DRENDO-1510 file (C-alpha; in Angstrom, 1 decimal, always signed):
<recs>
REC; n; res; u; v; w
REC; 1; MET; -15.2; -51.3; -19.6 .
REC; 2; THR; -14.9; -51.8; -15.9 .
REC; 3; LEU; -17.9; -51.2; -13.7 .
REC; 4; GLN; -17.0; -49.3; -10.5 .
REC; 5; ALA; -19.0; -49.1; -7.4 .
REC; 6; PHE; -18.4; -46.3; -4.8 .
REC; 7; ARG; -20.2; -47.0; -1.6 .
REC; 8; SER; -20.8; -45.0; +1.6 .
REC; 9; ARG; -23.3; -44.8; +4.4 .
REC; 10; GLN; -23.8; -41.1; +3.6 .
REC; 11; VAL; -24.4; -40.5; -0.1 .
REC; 12; VAL; -26.1; -37.1; -0.8 .
REC; 13; THR; -28.6; -38.0; -3.5 .
REC; 14; PRO; -31.4; -35.9; -4.9 .
REC; 15; ASP; -33.7; -37.9; -2.7 .
REC; 16; GLY; -31.8; -37.3; +0.5 .
REC; 17; ILE; -28.8; -38.6; +2.4 .
REC; 18; ARG; -28.7; -42.4; +2.6 .
REC; 19; GLU; -26.6; -45.5; +2.4 .
REC; 20; ALA; -26.0; -46.2; -1.2 .
REC; 21; ALA; -23.5; -46.9; -4.0 .
REC; 22; LEU; -22.7; -45.0; -7.2 .
REC; 23; LEU; -22.3; -47.4; -10.1 .
REC; 24; VAL; -19.9; -45.8; -12.6 .
REC; 25; GLU; -19.3; -47.0; -16.1 .
REC; 26; GLY; -16.7; -45.0; -18.0 .
REC; 27; GLU; -17.2; -41.3; -17.1 .
REC; 28; ARG; -20.8; -41.3; -16.1 .
REC; 29; ILE; -23.0; -42.6; -13.3 .
REC; 30; CYS; -25.2; -45.4; -14.6 .
REC; 31; ALA; -27.1; -46.0; -11.4 .
REC; 32; VAL; -27.4; -45.1; -7.7 .
REC; 33; VAL; -28.3; -48.4; -5.9 .
REC; 34; ARG; -28.6; -49.9; -2.4 .
REC; 35; SER; -25.6; -51.7; -1.1 .
REC; 36; ASP; -27.2; -55.1; -1.6 .
REC; 37; GLU; -27.8; -54.2; -5.3 .
REC; 38; ILE; -24.1; -53.8; -6.2 .
REC; 39; PRO; -23.2; -56.3; -8.9 .
REC; 40; ASN; -20.6; -58.9; -8.0 .
REC; 41; SER; -18.6; -57.9; -11.1 .
REC; 42; ALA; -18.2; -54.3; -10.0 .
REC; 43; GLN; -14.8; -53.0; -8.6 .
REC; 44; LEU; -15.8; -51.8; -5.1 .
REC; 45; HIS; -14.5; -48.7; -3.4 .
REC; 46; ASP; -16.0; -48.6; +0.1 .
REC; 47; PHE; -15.7; -45.2; +1.9 .
REC; 48; GLY; -17.6; -46.4; +5.0 .
REC; 49; ASP; -18.9; -43.4; +7.0 .
REC; 50; LEU; -17.2; -40.8; +4.9 .
REC; 51; ALA; -19.8; -38.8; +2.9 .
REC; 52; ILE; -20.1; -38.7; -0.9 .
REC; 53; LEU; -21.3; -35.4; -2.3 .
REC; 54; PRO; -21.6; -34.3; -5.9 .
REC; 55; GLY; -18.6; -32.4; -7.1 .
REC; 56; LEU; -19.0; -28.7; -6.3 .
REC; 57; VAL; -19.5; -26.2; -9.0 .
REC; 58; ASP; -17.9; -22.8; -8.5 .
REC; 59; SER; -19.4; -20.2; -10.9 .
REC; 60; HIS; -17.3; -17.3; -9.7 .
REC; 61; VAL; -13.5; -17.7; -10.2 .
REC; 62; HIS; -10.8; -15.3; -11.4 .
REC; 63; ILE; -8.1; -17.5; -13.0 .
REC; 64; ASN; -6.3; -14.5; -14.6 .
REC; 65; GLU; -4.9; -16.4; -17.6 .
REC; 66; PRO; -3.7; -15.4; -20.1 .
REC; 67; GLY; -1.8; -12.3; -19.3 .
REC; 68; ARG; -1.7; -12.3; -15.5 .
REC; 69; THR; -0.4; -15.8; -14.7 .
REC; 70; GLU; +1.8; -14.3; -12.0 .
REC; 71; TRP; -1.5; -13.8; -10.2 .
REC; 72; GLU; -2.9; -17.4; -10.7 .
REC; 73; GLY; -3.4; -19.4; -13.8 .
REC; 74; PHE; -5.3; -22.5; -15.0 .
REC; 75; GLU; -2.9; -25.1; -13.6 .
REC; 76; THR; -2.8; -23.7; -10.0 .
REC; 77; ALA; -6.4; -22.6; -9.9 .
REC; 78; THR; -7.8; -26.0; -11.0 .
REC; 79; ARG; -5.4; -27.9; -8.6 .
REC; 80; ALA; -6.7; -25.7; -5.7 .
REC; 81; ALA; -10.3; -26.4; -6.9 .
REC; 82; ALA; -9.7; -30.2; -6.9 .
REC; 83; ALA; -8.3; -30.0; -3.4 .
REC; 84; GLY; -11.4; -28.2; -2.3 .
REC; 85; GLY; -13.9; -30.7; -3.8 .
REC; 86; ILE; -14.7; -28.5; -6.8 .
REC; 87; THR; -15.0; -30.4; -10.1 .
REC; 88; MET; -16.3; -27.5; -12.3 .
REC; 89; LEU; -15.5; -23.8; -12.2 .
REC; 90; VAL; -16.4; -20.9; -14.4 .
REC; 91; ASP; -13.8; -18.2; -15.1 .
REC; 92; MET; -14.6; -14.6; -14.9 .
REC; 93; PRO; -13.8; -12.5; -18.0 .
REC; 94; LEU; -11.6; -9.9; -16.3 .
REC; 95; ASN; -8.1; -9.9; -14.9 .
REC; 96; SER; -6.9; -11.9; -17.8 .
REC; 97; THR; -5.3; -10.0; -20.7 .
REC; 98; PRO; -7.0; -9.8; -23.0 .
REC; 99; ALA; -10.3; -9.7; -21.1 .
REC; 100; THR; -12.9; -12.1; -22.5 .
REC; 101; THR; -15.0; -9.5; -24.3 .
REC; 102; ASN; -14.8; -10.7; -27.9 .
REC; 103; ILE; -14.2; -13.9; -29.9 .
REC; 104; ALA; -10.5; -13.5; -30.3 .
REC; 105; ALA; -10.0; -13.1; -26.5 .
REC; 106; LEU; -12.1; -16.2; -25.9 .
REC; 107; HIS; -10.0; -18.2; -28.3 .
REC; 108; ALA; -6.8; -16.9; -26.5 .
REC; 109; LYS; -8.3; -18.2; -23.2 .
REC; 110; ARG; -9.0; -21.6; -24.6 .
REC; 111; GLU; -5.5; -21.8; -26.0 .
REC; 112; SER; -4.0; -20.9; -22.7 .
REC; 113; ALA; -6.2; -23.5; -20.8 .
REC; 114; HIS; -5.3; -26.4; -23.1 .
REC; 115; GLY; -3.7; -29.3; -21.2 .
REC; 116; LYS; -3.5; -27.5; -17.9 .
REC; 117; CYS; -6.8; -28.1; -16.1 .
REC; 118; TYR; -7.3; -30.6; -13.3 .
REC; 119; VAL; -11.1; -30.0; -13.3 .
REC; 120; ASP; -13.6; -29.0; -15.9 .
REC; 121; TRP; -14.2; -25.3; -16.6 .
REC; 122; GLY; -16.3; -22.8; -18.5 .
REC; 123; ALA; -16.0; -19.2; -19.5 .
REC; 124; TRP; -18.2; -16.1; -18.8 .
REC; 125; GLY; -18.0; -13.4; -21.4 .
REC; 126; GLY; -17.8; -9.7; -20.5 .
REC; 127; VAL; -20.1; -6.8; -21.1 .
REC; 128; VAL; -18.1; -3.6; -21.1 .
REC; 129; ALA; -18.7; -0.1; -22.4 .
REC; 130; ASP; -18.2; -0.7; -26.1 .
REC; 131; ASN; -18.7; -4.4; -26.9 .
REC; 132; GLN; -22.5; -4.7; -27.4 .
REC; 133; SER; -22.0; -6.1; -30.9 .
REC; 134; ASP; -19.8; -8.9; -29.4 .
REC; 135; VAL; -22.4; -10.3; -27.0 .
REC; 136; GLU; -24.4; -12.6; -29.3 .
REC; 137; PRO; -21.3; -13.9; -31.1 .
REC; 138; LEU; -19.8; -14.8; -27.7 .
REC; 139; ALA; -23.0; -16.6; -26.8 .
REC; 140; ARG; -22.8; -18.6; -30.1 .
REC; 141; ALA; -19.2; -19.4; -29.4 .
REC; 142; GLY; -20.1; -21.1; -26.2 .
REC; 143; VAL; -19.7; -18.7; -23.2 .
REC; 144; LEU; -22.0; -19.6; -20.4 .
REC; 145; GLY; -23.2; -16.0; -19.8 .
REC; 146; PHE; -21.9; -12.5; -19.2 .
REC; 147; LYS; -20.5; -10.4; -16.4 .
REC; 148; CYS; -20.5; -6.7; -16.0 .
REC; 149; PHE; -19.4; -4.1; -13.4 .
REC; 150; LEU; -21.4; -1.1; -12.4 .
REC; 151; VAL; -18.3; +0.4; -10.6 .
REC; 152; HIS; -14.6; +0.3; -11.4 .
REC; 153; SER; -13.6; -3.3; -11.8 .
REC; 154; GLY; -10.1; -2.9; -10.3 .
REC; 155; VAL; -8.4; -3.2; -13.7 .
REC; 156; ASP; -8.5; -0.6; -16.4 .
REC; 157; ASP; -8.9; -3.0; -19.3 .
REC; 158; PHE; -12.4; -4.2; -18.2 .
REC; 159; SER; -14.5; -1.0; -18.2 .
REC; 160; MET; -17.5; -0.5; -16.0 .
REC; 161; VAL; -20.9; +0.1; -17.6 .
REC; 162; GLY; -23.6; +2.7; -16.7 .
REC; 163; GLU; -27.3; +2.7; -17.5 .
REC; 164; ARG; -26.7; +3.9; -21.1 .
REC; 165; GLU; -24.3; +1.1; -21.9 .
REC; 166; LEU; -26.5; -1.4; -20.2 .
REC; 167; ARG; -29.5; -0.4; -22.3 .
REC; 168; ALA; -27.4; -0.9; -25.4 .
REC; 169; ALA; -26.3; -4.4; -24.4 .
REC; 170; LEU; -29.3; -5.8; -22.7 .
REC; 171; PRO; -31.4; -6.6; -25.8 .
REC; 172; HIS; -28.4; -8.8; -27.0 .
REC; 173; VAL; -28.1; -10.4; -23.6 .
REC; 174; ALA; -31.9; -11.2; -23.5 .
REC; 175; ALA; -31.7; -12.6; -27.1 .
REC; 176; SER; -28.9; -15.0; -26.0 .
REC; 177; GLY; -31.0; -16.5; -23.2 .
REC; 178; LEU; -27.9; -16.5; -21.0 .
REC; 179; PRO; -27.6; -14.8; -17.6 .
REC; 180; LEU; -26.0; -11.4; -16.9 .
REC; 181; LEU; -23.9; -11.5; -13.7 .
REC; 182; VAL; -23.7; -8.1; -12.2 .
REC; 183; HIS; -21.2; -6.6; -9.7 .
REC; 184; ALA; -23.9; -4.6; -8.0 .
REC; 185; GLU; -22.3; -1.5; -6.5 .
REC; 186; LEU; -22.9; +2.0; -7.9 .
REC; 187; PRO; -20.0; +4.5; -7.7 .
REC; 188; GLY; -22.1; +7.5; -6.4 .
REC; 189; PRO; -22.7; +6.3; -2.9 .
REC; 190; ILE; -19.1; +5.1; -2.6 .
REC; 191; GLU; -17.7; +8.5; -3.7 .
REC; 192; ASP; -20.1; +10.3; -1.3 .
REC; 193; ALA; -19.1; +8.1; +1.6 .
REC; 194; THR; -15.4; +8.4; +0.9 .
REC; 195; GLY; -15.7; +12.2; +0.6 .
REC; 196; ARG; -17.3; +12.4; +4.0 .
REC; 197; LEU; -14.4; +10.5; +5.5 .
REC; 198; GLY; -11.9; +13.3; +4.8 .
REC; 199; ILE; -8.5; +12.6; +6.2 .
REC; 200; ALA; -8.9; +9.0; +7.5 .
REC; 201; ASP; -6.9; +6.2; +8.9 .
REC; 202; TRP; -6.9; +3.7; +6.0 .
REC; 203; SER; -5.1; +1.0; +8.1 .
REC; 204; SER; -8.4; +0.8; +10.1 .
REC; 205; TYR; -11.0; -1.6; +8.7 .
REC; 206; PRO; -14.0; +0.5; +9.9 .
REC; 207; THR; -12.7; +3.3; +7.6 .
REC; 208; TYR; -12.8; +0.9; +4.6 .
REC; 209; LEU; -16.2; -0.4; +5.6 .
REC; 210; SER; -17.6; +3.1; +5.9 .
REC; 211; SER; -16.3; +3.9; +2.4 .
REC; 212; ARG; -18.4; +1.0; +0.8 .
REC; 213; PRO; -21.8; +1.6; +2.3 .
REC; 214; ASP; -24.9; -0.7; +1.9 .
REC; 215; GLU; -26.5; +1.9; -0.3 .
REC; 216; ALA; -23.9; +1.3; -3.0 .
REC; 217; GLU; -25.3; -2.2; -3.4 .
REC; 218; LEU; -28.9; -1.3; -2.8 .
REC; 219; SER; -29.0; +1.4; -5.5 .
REC; 220; ALA; -27.4; -0.9; -7.9 .
REC; 221; ILE; -29.8; -3.7; -7.2 .
REC; 222; ARG; -32.8; -1.3; -7.7 .
REC; 223; LEU; -31.4; -0.2; -11.0 .
REC; 224; MET; -30.9; -3.8; -12.2 .
REC; 225; ILE; -34.3; -4.9; -11.1 .
REC; 226; SER; -35.9; -2.1; -13.1 .
REC; 227; LEU; -33.9; -3.1; -16.2 .
REC; 228; CYS; -34.7; -6.7; -15.7 .
REC; 229; ARG; -38.4; -5.8; -15.6 .
REC; 230; GLN; -38.1; -3.9; -18.8 .
REC; 231; TYR; -35.8; -6.2; -20.9 .
REC; 232; GLY; -36.7; -9.6; -19.5 .
REC; 233; PHE; -33.1; -10.9; -19.3 .
REC; 234; ARG; -31.9; -13.4; -16.7 .
REC; 235; LEU; -30.3; -11.3; -13.9 .
REC; 236; HIS; -27.8; -12.7; -11.4 .
REC; 237; ILE; -26.5; -10.6; -8.5 .
REC; 238; VAL; -23.0; -11.7; -7.6 .
REC; 239; HIS; -21.4; -11.7; -4.1 .
REC; 240; LEU; -24.2; -10.1; -2.2 .
REC; 241; SER; -22.7; -8.7; +1.0 .
REC; 242; THR; -25.6; -6.7; +2.5 .
REC; 243; CYS; -28.6; -8.4; +4.0 .
REC; 244; LYS; -30.5; -5.2; +3.3 .
REC; 245; GLY; -30.7; -6.3; -0.3 .
REC; 246; LEU; -32.8; -9.4; +0.5 .
REC; 247; GLU; -36.1; -7.6; +0.8 .
REC; 248; LEU; -35.6; -5.9; -2.6 .
REC; 249; LEU; -34.7; -9.2; -4.3 .
REC; 250; ARG; -37.6; -11.1; -2.6 .
REC; 251; SER; -40.1; -8.5; -3.8 .
REC; 252; ALA; -38.7; -8.6; -7.3 .
REC; 253; ARG; -38.8; -12.3; -7.5 .
REC; 254; SER; -42.4; -12.4; -6.2 .
REC; 255; GLU; -43.2; -10.6; -9.5 .
REC; 256; GLY; -41.8; -13.6; -11.4 .
REC; 257; LEU; -38.7; -11.8; -12.5 .
REC; 258; PRO; -35.8; -14.2; -13.5 .
REC; 259; ILE; -33.4; -13.2; -10.7 .
REC; 260; THR; -30.9; -15.3; -8.8 .
REC; 261; VAL; -28.4; -14.2; -6.1 .
REC; 262; GLU; -25.2; -15.6; -4.7 .
REC; 263; THR; -23.1; -14.9; -1.6 .
REC; 264; CYS; -19.6; -16.0; -0.7 .
REC; 265; PRO; -17.8; -17.8; +2.2 .
REC; 266; HIS; -16.1; -14.6; +3.3 .
REC; 267; TYR; -19.5; -13.0; +4.0 .
REC; 268; LEU; -20.7; -16.0; +5.9 .
REC; 269; HIS; -17.7; -16.7; +8.2 .
REC; 270; PRO; -15.6; -13.6; +9.3 .
REC; 271; THR; -17.2; -10.4; +10.5 .
REC; 272; ALA; -16.2; -6.8; +10.5 .
REC; 273; GLU; -15.8; -6.8; +14.2 .
REC; 274; GLN; -13.1; -9.5; +14.0 .
REC; 275; ILE; -10.9; -7.7; +11.4 .
REC; 276; THR; -8.0; -6.0; +13.2 .
REC; 277; GLN; -5.9; -3.0; +12.2 .
REC; 278; GLY; -3.9; -3.5; +9.0 .
REC; 279; SER; -5.4; -7.0; +8.2 .
REC; 280; THR; -5.7; -6.3; +4.5 .
REC; 281; GLN; -6.0; -10.0; +3.7 .
REC; 282; PHE; -9.7; -9.5; +4.5 .
REC; 283; LYS; -10.2; -6.7; +2.0 .
REC; 284; CYS; -12.8; -7.5; -0.7 .
REC; 285; ALA; -15.5; -5.5; -2.5 .
REC; 286; PRO; -18.2; -5.3; -1.5 .
REC; 287; PRO; -16.8; -5.5; +2.1 .
REC; 288; ILE; -17.3; -8.0; +4.9 .
REC; 289; ARG; -19.9; -6.5; +7.1 .
REC; 290; SER; -21.2; -6.9; +10.7 .
REC; 291; HIS; -21.9; -9.9; +12.8 .
REC; 292; ASP; -25.7; -9.1; +12.6 .
REC; 293; ASN; -25.4; -8.8; +8.8 .
REC; 294; ARG; -23.8; -12.2; +8.6 .
REC; 295; GLU; -26.5; -13.8; +10.6 .
REC; 296; ARG; -29.2; -12.3; +8.4 .
REC; 297; LEU; -27.4; -13.6; +5.3 .
REC; 298; TRP; -27.6; -17.1; +6.9 .
REC; 299; ARG; -31.3; -16.6; +7.4 .
REC; 300; GLY; -31.5; -15.6; +3.8 .
REC; 301; LEU; -30.0; -19.0; +2.9 .
REC; 302; ARG; -32.4; -20.8; +5.2 .
REC; 303; ASN; -35.4; -19.0; +3.6 .
REC; 304; GLY; -34.3; -19.6; +0.0 .
REC; 305; GLU; -33.7; -15.9; -0.6 .
REC; 306; ILE; -30.0; -16.6; -1.5 .
REC; 307; ASP; -29.6; -19.3; -4.1 .
REC; 308; MET; -26.0; -20.2; -3.9 .
REC; 309; ILE; -22.6; -19.9; -2.3 .
REC; 310; VAL; -19.5; -19.4; -4.6 .
REC; 311; THR; -16.0; -18.4; -3.8 .
REC; 312; ASP; -15.3; -15.2; -5.9 .
REC; 313; HIS; -11.7; -16.6; -5.8 .
REC; 314; SER; -9.7; -13.4; -6.6 .
REC; 315; PRO; -6.0; -14.0; -6.0 .
REC; 316; CYS; -3.0; -11.7; -6.5 .
REC; 317; PRO; +0.7; -11.6; -5.8 .
REC; 318; PRO; +1.4; -11.2; -2.0 .
REC; 319; GLU; +2.8; -7.7; -2.4 .
REC; 320; MET; -0.5; -6.5; -3.8 .
REC; 321; LYS; -2.2; -7.3; -0.5 .
REC; 322; GLU; +0.2; -5.2; +1.4 .
REC; 323; GLY; -0.2; -1.5; +2.4 .
REC; 324; ASN; -3.5; -0.3; +3.8 .
REC; 325; PHE; -7.2; -0.9; +3.1 .
REC; 326; GLN; -7.2; +1.9; +0.5 .
REC; 327; THR; -4.3; +0.6; -1.6 .
REC; 328; ALA; -4.4; -3.2; -1.2 .
REC; 329; TRP; -5.9; -5.4; -3.8 .
REC; 330; GLY; -9.6; -6.2; -3.0 .
REC; 331; GLY; -10.0; -9.9; -3.4 .
REC; 332; ILE; -9.9; -13.1; -1.4 .
REC; 333; ALA; -8.5; -16.5; -2.6 .
REC; 334; GLY; -10.5; -19.4; -1.3 .
REC; 335; LEU; -10.9; -22.3; -3.7 .
REC; 336; SER; -9.4; -25.0; -1.5 .
REC; 337; LEU; -11.2; -23.9; +1.7 .
REC; 338; ALA; -14.7; -22.9; +0.6 .
REC; 339; LEU; -16.3; -26.3; +1.6 .
REC; 340; PRO; -14.8; -26.5; +5.1 .
REC; 341; VAL; -15.4; -22.8; +5.8 .
REC; 342; ILE; -19.1; -23.1; +4.9 .
REC; 343; TRP; -19.5; -26.5; +6.6 .
REC; 344; THR; -17.9; -25.1; +9.8 .
REC; 345; GLU; -20.6; -22.4; +9.9 .
REC; 346; ALA; -23.5; -24.4; +8.5 .
REC; 347; SER; -23.2; -27.5; +10.7 .
REC; 348; ARG; -23.4; -25.4; +13.9 .
REC; 349; ARG; -26.6; -23.8; +12.6 .
REC; 350; GLY; -28.3; -27.2; +12.0 .
REC; 351; PHE; -27.9; -27.4; +8.3 .
REC; 352; ASN; -26.9; -30.7; +6.7 .
REC; 353; LEU; -24.8; -31.9; +3.7 .
REC; 354; ALA; -27.9; -31.8; +1.4 .
REC; 355; ASP; -28.0; -28.0; +2.0 .
REC; 356; ILE; -24.4; -27.7; +1.1 .
REC; 357; VAL; -25.0; -29.6; -2.2 .
REC; 358; CYS; -28.0; -27.3; -3.0 .
REC; 359; TRP; -25.9; -24.1; -2.4 .
REC; 360; MET; -22.5; -25.2; -3.7 .
REC; 361; SER; -23.3; -27.7; -6.5 .
REC; 362; SER; -26.9; -27.8; -7.8 .
REC; 363; ALA; -27.7; -24.1; -7.9 .
REC; 364; PRO; -24.4; -22.9; -9.5 .
REC; 365; ALA; -24.7; -25.7; -12.0 .
REC; 366; ARG; -28.1; -24.4; -13.0 .
REC; 367; LEU; -26.7; -20.8; -13.3 .
REC; 368; ALA; -23.9; -22.0; -15.6 .
REC; 369; GLY; -26.2; -24.2; -17.7 .
REC; 370; CYS; -24.3; -27.4; -16.9 .
REC; 371; ASP; -27.0; -28.9; -14.7 .
REC; 372; SER; -27.8; -31.7; -17.1 .
REC; 373; ARG; -24.4; -33.2; -16.4 .
REC; 374; LYS; -23.1; -31.6; -13.1 .
REC; 375; GLY; -24.5; -30.9; -9.7 .
REC; 376; ARG; -26.2; -34.1; -8.6 .
REC; 377; LEU; -25.5; -37.8; -8.1 .
REC; 378; ALA; -27.9; -39.5; -10.6 .
REC; 379; ASN; -28.1; -41.7; -13.6 .
REC; 380; GLY; -26.5; -40.1; -16.7 .
REC; 381; TYR; -24.6; -37.5; -14.8 .
REC; 382; ASP; -20.8; -37.1; -14.9 .
REC; 383; ALA; -19.2; -39.2; -12.2 .
REC; 384; ASP; -18.0; -36.1; -10.3 .
REC; 385; PHE; -18.0; -36.4; -6.6 .
REC; 386; VAL; -16.3; -35.6; -3.3 .
REC; 387; VAL; -15.3; -37.9; -0.5 .
REC; 388; PHE; -15.8; -35.7; +2.7 .
REC; 389; HIS; -15.0; -36.3; +6.4 .
REC; 390; SER; -17.6; -34.0; +7.9 .
REC; 391; ASP; -16.4; -34.5; +11.5 .
REC; 392; GLU; -12.7; -34.1; +11.1 .
REC; 393; THR; -11.1; -30.8; +12.0 .
REC; 394; PHE; -7.8; -29.2; +10.8 .
REC; 395; VAL; -5.7; -26.1; +11.1 .
REC; 396; VAL; -5.3; -24.0; +7.9 .
REC; 397; THR; -1.6; -23.9; +6.8 .
REC; 398; LYS; -0.1; -22.5; +3.7 .
REC; 399; GLU; +0.6; -26.0; +2.4 .
REC; 400; LEU; -3.2; -26.7; +2.2 .
REC; 401; LEU; -4.1; -23.7; +0.0 .
REC; 402; HIS; -2.7; -25.0; -3.3 .
REC; 403; HIS; -3.4; -21.8; -5.3 .
REC; 404; ARG; -0.3; -19.9; -6.6 .
REC; 405; HIS; +0.3; -17.6; -3.7 .
REC; 406; PRO; -0.3; -18.8; -0.1 .
REC; 407; VAL; -2.2; -15.7; +1.0 .
REC; 408; SER; -5.4; -16.3; +2.9 .
REC; 409; PRO; -7.4; -14.7; +5.7 .
REC; 410; TYR; -8.1; -18.2; +7.1 .
REC; 411; LEU; -4.5; -19.1; +7.9 .
REC; 412; GLY; -4.2; -20.5; +11.5 .
REC; 413; GLU; -8.0; -21.1; +11.8 .
REC; 414; THR; -9.4; -24.4; +12.8 .
REC; 415; LEU; -12.1; -25.6; +10.4 .
REC; 416; GLN; -14.4; -28.6; +10.3 .
REC; 417; GLY; -14.6; -30.9; +7.4 .
REC; 418; VAL; -11.8; -32.5; +5.3 .
REC; 419; VAL; -11.9; -33.3; +1.6 .
REC; 420; LYS; -10.4; -36.8; +1.4 .
REC; 421; ALA; -10.7; -37.3; -2.3 .
REC; 422; THR; -12.2; -35.6; -5.4 .
REC; 423; TYR; -13.2; -37.7; -8.4 .
REC; 424; MET; -13.9; -36.2; -11.8 .
REC; 425; ARG; -15.6; -38.4; -14.5 .
REC; 426; GLY; -14.9; -41.5; -12.4 .
REC; 427; GLN; -11.2; -40.9; -11.8 .
REC; 428; PRO; -9.4; -39.3; -8.8 .
REC; 429; VAL; -8.0; -35.9; -9.4 .
REC; 430; PHE; -7.2; -35.4; -5.7 .
REC; 431; GLU; -6.6; -38.0; -3.0 .
REC; 432; HIS; -4.2; -38.4; +0.0 .
REC; 433; GLY; -3.1; -34.8; -0.5 .
REC; 434; GLU; -1.8; -35.5; -4.0 .
REC; 435; PHE; -3.0; -34.9; -7.6 .
REC; 436; PRO; -2.8; -38.2; -9.4 .
REC; 437; GLY; -2.5; -38.4; -13.2 .
REC; 438; LEU; -2.3; -35.7; -15.8 .
REC; 439; PRO; -4.6; -32.7; -16.1 .
REC; 440; ARG; -7.7; -33.8; -18.1 .
REC; 441; GLY; -10.2; -31.1; -17.4 .
REC; 442; CYS; -12.3; -30.0; -20.3 .
REC; 443; GLU; -14.2; -26.8; -21.2 .
REC; 444; PHE; -18.0; -27.0; -20.9 .
REC; 445; ARG; -19.6; -24.8; -23.5 .
REC; 446; ASN; -23.2; -23.5; -23.5 .
REC; 447; PRO; -25.3; -25.9; -25.4 .
REC; 448; ARG; -27.4; -23.1; -26.9 .
REC; 449; ARG; -24.6; -22.3; -29.2 .
</recs>
């Protein structure tokens, strides 16, 4: 078995950023050494000043297969992930048909993924109104955790849950030991706000923003904290958009409650003030909020109040993003661009690549339970890493997106940071703008099964 050495003057290790080399034997890292410790027998790959980061882990992706592959699919989603430096993603249970809410649906998803994946993947199971008895079997079958919606999910075949359904499901979630990921918006504040709008101009972004008030998130977070306190399950708040939720979450976590929280690139880069009339490519739920809100989310990252950044990659056919902010699909596709979008903003605020690794690799790996193999460059870990030019800039074009439909709010923007290559288990899955070799991504299953 050939020993490979991957050397750089900027290797992001658990001990900091330093000149080092990864020694890789087979699919695993066997050591991280100084340059003068590289064995003469090793096949050397010298990346000079280009940074080497652990492969990113994206724990919030909508792949939409089986059943809605005209929206995305395993092949295109995992290619886009590889181009963005992501070597492990976790698929959400909805938008595929059938939704991953029982064992049969999980088997159908595994069948549809076979032989198509350029990076590794895992599956979240769903908690819906009537599948409480399926929760523990799904956990034993290897899902990495569960996802639920407290408001309409956008598709009728993945039902929202209220407090009554949650109370029926939570003992099973707690027994599994796996996290429950919650889309934390309650319908009441949204319905009230929309009713107050009356006849409104839905081509205007301020109209849409007014219809999804902060209180929708805040009331949902309060409910979930209360239930977490009572049932003791692992609670994860997905795509936090309002900075007003940070105080609630900080207080709850000070009690020792097992709560984590994520946000997304589209809440950390664009702002509501920048979204022009009819620009429905920016529509998502919860919505993109104000400049001040964005800056306070960045402070939440600095203070450790937000654990991770993930994409919430939610693609659809182009015609579904047309119309107005009331009728257009609410989702943003961002697998290929998440790293440069975040680095563009983070670097100008004084953060470094170790912060990126914490938010976009180590923390989501812990959430997904794959942190014994993914999320760091260390002995025994999968040889998953990204070669990254942190100073190079580029203009976003359709050719750089790689997901099925070239729809993005970032088209035409100049971003900083270019993924030069992505390696998974010691072999390149993206380099020089190409995808060498055949798809060889595998499913990671929860080891508690």
